[in-house]
C-alpha positions in Angstrom: 137.2 142.0 42.5 138.1 144.5 45.3 140.4 144.4 48.1 140.5 146.4 51.4 142.4 149.5 50.8 143.4 153.0 52.2 140.7 154.1 54.8 139.1 150.9 54.8 142.5 149.3 56.2 142.6 152.4 58.6 139.0 151.5 59.6 139.5 148.0 60.0 142.8 148.4 62.0 140.9 150.4 64.6 138.4 147.4 64.6 141.2 144.9 65.0 142.7 146.9 68.0 139.5 146.7 69.8 139.0 142.9 69.3 142.1 142.4 70.8 141.5 144.6 73.6 137.8 142.6 74.1 139.3 139.3 73.8 142.1 140.1 76.4 139.1 141.3 78.6 137.0 138.3 78.3 139.9 136.1 79.4 141.0 138.1 81.9 144.3 138.0 80.5 147.6 140.1 81.5 150.2 139.3 78.9 150.0 139.3 75.2 152.9 136.5 74.1 153.8 136.5 70.4 156.4 135.3 67.9 158.3 138.1 66.4 160.1 136.7 63.3 161.0 139.7 61.7 158.4 139.1 59.1 155.7 141.2 58.1 152.6 139.3 59.5 154.4 139.1 63.1 155.5 143.0 62.7 151.7 143.8 61.8 150.5 141.8 65.0 153.0 143.2 67.0 152.0 147.0 66.2 148.4 146.2 66.4 149.0 144.9 70.1 151.3 147.7 71.2 148.1 149.9 70.3 145.7 147.8 71.9 147.4 146.8 75.1 150.6 149.2 75.5 153.9 147.7 75.5 154.2 146.9 79.4 151.5 143.8 78.4 153.6 142.2 75.7 155.9 139.6 75.6 158.3 139.2 72.3 159.4 135.6 72.4 162.3 135.3 69.4 163.2 131.9 68.6 165.9 131.9 65.5 167.8 128.6 64.8 170.3 127.6 62.3 168.4 128.8 59.2 167.3 131.8 60.6 168.6 135.0 58.4 170.7 137.3 60.6 168.9 140.2 58.9 165.3 138.8 59.8 166.6 138.5 63.9 168.0 141.7 63.8 164.8 143.3 62.7 162.7 141.1 65.2 165.1 142.6 68.1 165.0 146.1 66.8 161.0 146.0 66.9 160.9 144.7 70.1 163.6 147.4 71.5 162.3 150.5 69.7 159.2 150.1 71.5 160.4 149.0 75.2 158.7 145.7 74.9 160.0 142.9 77.2 162.1 140.1 75.2 163.0 136.7 75.5 165.6 135.3 72.7 166.1 131.5 72.7 167.7 129.6 70.1 165.8 126.1 69.4 168.5 124.5 67.6 169.7 122.3 70.5 166.4 120.7 70.7 166.0 120.3 66.9 169.5 118.4 67.1 168.1 116.6 70.1 165.4 115.5 68.3 167.3 114.3 65.3 165.6 116.7 62.9 168.6 118.1 61.4 170.2 116.2 58.5 173.8 116.6 57.1 172.6 118.4 54.1 170.5 120.8 56.2 173.7 121.8 58.3 175.6 121.9 55.3 173.1 124.6 53.7 173.6 126.9 56.3 177.3 127.2 55.8 177.5 127.1 51.8 174.9 129.1 49.7 175.7 126.8 46.7 174.5 123.7 48.8 171.3 125.7 49.5 170.6 126.3 45.9 171.6 122.5 45.3 169.0 121.3 47.5 166.5 123.4 46.1 167.3 122.3 42.4 167.2 118.5 43.8 164.1 119.1 45.7 162.7 120.4 42.2 164.0 117.2 40.2 162.7 115.0 42.5 158.9 116.1 42.3 159.3 117.9 39.1 156.4 115.5 37.7 154.0 116.9 40.3 153.1 120.2 41.8 155.9 120.5 45.0 153.6 122.6 47.1 150.6 120.0 46.6 153.0 117.2 47.7 153.3 119.0 51.0 149.6 119.0 51.7 149.3 114.9 51.7 151.4 112.1 53.1 154.2 111.4 50.3 156.8 108.5 49.5 159.4 110.7 48.3 161.9 111.3 50.9 163.1 114.6 49.3 159.2 116.0 50.3 159.0 114.0 53.6 162.3 115.0 54.8 161.7 118.9 54.2 158.5 119.2 55.1 158.8 117.2 58.4 162.0 119.6 59.4 160.4 122.6 58.2 157.1 121.7 60.5 159.3 120.6 63.6 160.8 123.9 63.7 157.5 125.8 64.1 155.8 122.9 66.6 158.7 123.6 68.6 158.2 127.5 68.4 154.4 126.7 69.5 155.4 124.9 72.8 157.6 127.5 73.8 155.2 130.0 72.9 152.5 128.4 75.1 155.0 127.8 78.1 155.6 131.4 78.5 151.8 132.4 78.1 150.8 129.9 80.5 153.4 131.3 83.2 152.4 134.8 82.7 148.9 134.6 82.7 148.6 135.7 79.0 147.2 134.4 75.6 149.1 133.4 72.4 148.3 136.0 69.7 148.8 134.1 66.1 149.8 135.8 62.8 148.5 134.0 60.4 147.0 135.8 57.6 144.2 134.7 55.2 146.2 134.0 52.1 148.0 131.3 54.2 144.8 130.3 56.0 143.0 129.1 52.7 146.0 127.4 51.1 147.2 125.5 54.1 150.1 127.4 54.3 150.9 126.9 58.0 151.8 124.4 60.4 149.1 122.7 61.7 149.8 122.6 65.5 152.6 124.9 65.0 152.0 128.6 63.6 148.5 127.4 63.3 147.9 127.2 66.9 147.0 130.2 68.6 144.3 132.0 71.4 143.7 134.5 68.8 144.5 135.3 65.4 143.8 139.0 64.6 144.8 139.4 60.8 143.4 135.7 59.6 140.7 137.4 57.8 143.4 139.7 55.8 144.8 138.8 52.7 148.8 139.0 52.4 148.5 142.1 50.2 146.2 143.7 52.6 148.7 142.9 55.1 151.3 144.8 53.0 149.5 147.7 53.1 148.5 147.8 56.4 152.0 147.6 57.4 152.6 150.8 55.6 149.7 152.4 57.7 151.3 150.9 60.9 154.6 152.2 60.3 156.4 148.9 60.2 159.9 149.3 59.3 161.0 149.5 55.6 163.4 146.6 56.4 160.5 144.1 57.3 158.3 145.5 54.5 160.6 144.8 51.7 161.7 141.6 52.9 160.2 138.7 50.6 158.4 136.7 52.9 159.7 133.0 53.9 158.4 129.8 55.2 161.9 129.4 57.1 162.3 125.9 55.0 165.8 126.1 52.9 168.0 129.4 52.8 166.5 131.5 50.0 162.9 129.6 49.7 160.3 132.4 49.7 156.6 132.0 50.2 155.8 132.7 46.2 158.6 130.1 45.7 157.0 127.5 47.9 153.6 128.2 46.7 154.3 128.3 43.0 152.2 131.5 42.6 152.8 135.3 43.6 150.3 137.1 46.3 148.8 139.2 44.0 147.6 136.2 41.7 146.8 134.2 44.6 144.7 136.4 47.0 142.8 137.7 43.6 141.8 133.9 42.8 140.9 132.9 46.5 138.7 136.4 46.7 136.9 135.4 43.5 136.5 131.6 44.2 136.4 131.8 48.2 134.4 135.2 49.1 132.6 135.5 45.7 131.8 132.0 45.2 132.6 132.3 41.4 133.1 129.2 39.3 136.5 128.7 37.4 136.1 130.2 34.6 134.3 133.1 35.8 137.0 133.6 38.3 139.5 133.3 35.6 137.7 136.0 33.4 136.9 138.4 36.6 140.7 138.3 37.7 142.1 138.6 34.1 144.4 135.2 35.3 144.5 132.0 33.5 142.2 129.1 33.8 145.0 126.7 34.8 146.2 129.0 37.5 142.6 129.3 38.7 142.2 125.8 38.8 145.5 125.1 40.4 144.3 127.2 43.1 140.7 125.5 43.5 142.8 122.3 44.0 145.2 123.7 46.8 141.6 124.9 48.3 140.1 121.5 48.2 143.4 119.4 49.3 144.2 121.8 52.5 140.6 121.4 54.0 142.2 119.4 56.6 144.7 121.8 58.0 141.7 124.3 58.6 140.3 121.9 61.3 141.9 120.4 64.4 141.3 116.7 63.4 139.1 114.4 61.6 136.3 112.5 63.5 134.0 109.8 62.1 130.8 111.9 62.7 128.8 109.7 65.1 125.8 111.5 65.9 124.5 111.8 69.6 121.7 114.0 71.0 123.1 116.9 72.5 126.5 115.7 71.8 128.8 119.1 71.9 130.9 117.5 69.4 127.7 118.4 66.6 128.3 121.9 67.6 131.6 121.8 67.0 131.0 120.0 63.6 128.7 122.4 62.4 130.9 125.3 63.3 133.4 123.8 61.5 131.4 123.6 58.4 131.7 127.2 58.3 135.3 127.4 58.2 135.8 128.2 54.5 134.5 131.6 55.1 137.5 132.1 57.5 135.7 133.0 60.4 137.4 130.6 62.6 141.1 129.6 63.4 
């Protein structure tokens, strides 16, 4: 098993820069609109955009809300400022309040860390008999799962609306920041951060993103911050997924890229069969996340939907967003 490393990632970085240039040229787009979160994925894509288009053609949109860590907000602002990029910052909390998405315990958790811990413990207790992350990939009658999932996804869908608003005002394209690890596990929000005009790093695993961040000189404060899904303060990606990225990426590479069976994947990666089986289950259950909608599959000669359907059959290879 082998991830992209070192010189390979340097070469890939150049290819991604050229990819971005070609997309913007083909659309005659003037502006790249990117949501900067202070996280490593958006920072890496931002750096690629700087190299591909120059700072004058980038609009960094920063959309914090009640749970946004101050350190992440500060890093996002500093990253844009250090490159002279135009920045728009808007707090989406008023929209969250207006929608009724915030609930009392959510607001209390912003003020008291012990409430955040209690919420996490309560969530775990409510779904302890089953896999927490798998609960979020299907409809759930559990009110704690439904409440947390709806709140988390609402934030990202509001941000998507704002990004497209600014892109359409500036003859721009929305540049997404999802990576391959998220894409294959469904660890993104459909019609939220999973919506974009182009996804430059969608074919790179998270562990590759960390190394690429070093190559692109992303600030260490961003690289060292544990990735977070922006759910409840203190919840990290790896906590939510139930597996660390190093193990996850090795398993995904074995199952998807090399098409190994479960036992063979466990043997090749040195990771337990139980963990491999769980990741395979996540792959299967998240398949609906990787298509825009589910259609009945009626056939008509020359129907453009037939072409779209055939292209969606290849989504497991990660060629499309």
